[in-house]
C-alpha positions, 0 to 999 in steps of 0.5 A: 816018305809020308811019315817024314813029311808028317814029322816035318809038318809037326815040327814046323807047327811046334816051332810056330807054337813056340814062336807065338808063345814067345811073342805074346804080349806078356812074354815080350814085356817080361823080356824088357827088364826096364819095363818090368821094373816100371811095372813093379813100381806102378803096381807098388804105388797102386797097392799103397793107394788101394790098401792105404786104410789097412797099412795106416791108421786111416787118419791122414788129417789128424793133428798133433802139434806137440809131435810136429817135425818129427823125423824118420822112425821117431815115436813110431812115425815111419816117415816122420811128421809135418808142421802140424804133427800129421803122420807123413806115411799116412798122408803119403799113402792117402796122397797116392790115392788122390794123385793117381786118381787125378792123373788117371781121370785127367788122362781119360778126359783128355784121351776121350775128347782128343781121340774123337777130335783126332779121328774126325779131323784126320778122317774128314780132312779139308776144312774140318781138319784145318779148323780142329787142328788150328784150335788145338794149336791155339790151346797148345800155344798157352803154357800149361801153367798159365792155361791151368791157372785160367781154367782153375780160376773159371772152374774153381778148386777141387779134385773134379776141377783139377781133373778137368783142367789137366784133361782139357790141357791134354786134349790137343796132344791126344788129338795130334797123335790120333790124327797122324795115325788116321791119316796113314790108316785111312789110305790102307787097302781095306779102308779103300775097299770099305768105301767102295762097298759103301760102309758108313762113316761111323763103321769106318771110323770105329770098326776099322780105323780106331782099332788100328790106331788104338795101340798108339793111344794106349802107349801115349796114355800110359806116358801121359799119366806120368806127366799128369802126376807132375801137373797135379803136383805142380798145381797143388804146389802153387796152391791151385790144385787139391783143397787143403787139408786133403793129402796129395803129393803136390800139397805135401811137397808144398808144405815142405817148401817152408821147412827145407832147412829145418825139416827137409824130409817132408819135401824129400819123401813126397818128391821121391814118391813122385819121382819113382811113380813118374819113372815107373810109368815112363818105363812101363809106357816104353815097354808097352810101346815095344810090345805093341810094335809089330816090328819088335818080334825078337 
């Protein structure tokens, strides 16, 4: 009888181990085929950005007027050339560095400020919550392009200022996401117990509430990188973003605007890279959401 009970206990432990292994983050992500596809696209774009000096000639701004508007594979140019004879493949690879760096930097800026404001507003409530969220609503009331134009006019052009402009515009969205989670979490029993024993507000916020809201922040940040790439491309397309001749996907798209009839490949190449990257981050963000959702066990 004891042997039967022991075998039964061992089999249950084995089943639990298999279930834990099946439900760890990586295995759950692998089961989501679209998320794996998104991860592959994101990793590919990051790889060409990191290894741009190794896979190109390292001269994205070198001009060869005689070779202007070459199409695919002509004279050894994989994606052809632009109006100044600059190699498009090289500019796309170096543009990936700029566009991804701007998107990540803007997400970090908007995320840090938005998370802090959302934590304070949701936890404090009352007049603090009302004031903070009305300010956030006021910022959201401005169309993104108009707000960006104002910020870029005040800050000036350049990569750092583009990161700040996009990041500031994203603060209200992060704040609203975090505030909503804080309003739920702060009413949990462990938070009530913490208040009863007299732990500090700082410890309550950053040791108990924030860790239980961070999953939503991670998911939103992943999705926000996609929108930040589009934002950078829009600003550069309007001439408000990255200073020329620095390559970015938006500036390449802008350069191809005036030659859509004669050399459509210039705009097409940059547009395709923007499209693939945005779709990749969106698919990856959806997959991460499913991984971090405790209800998604199967």
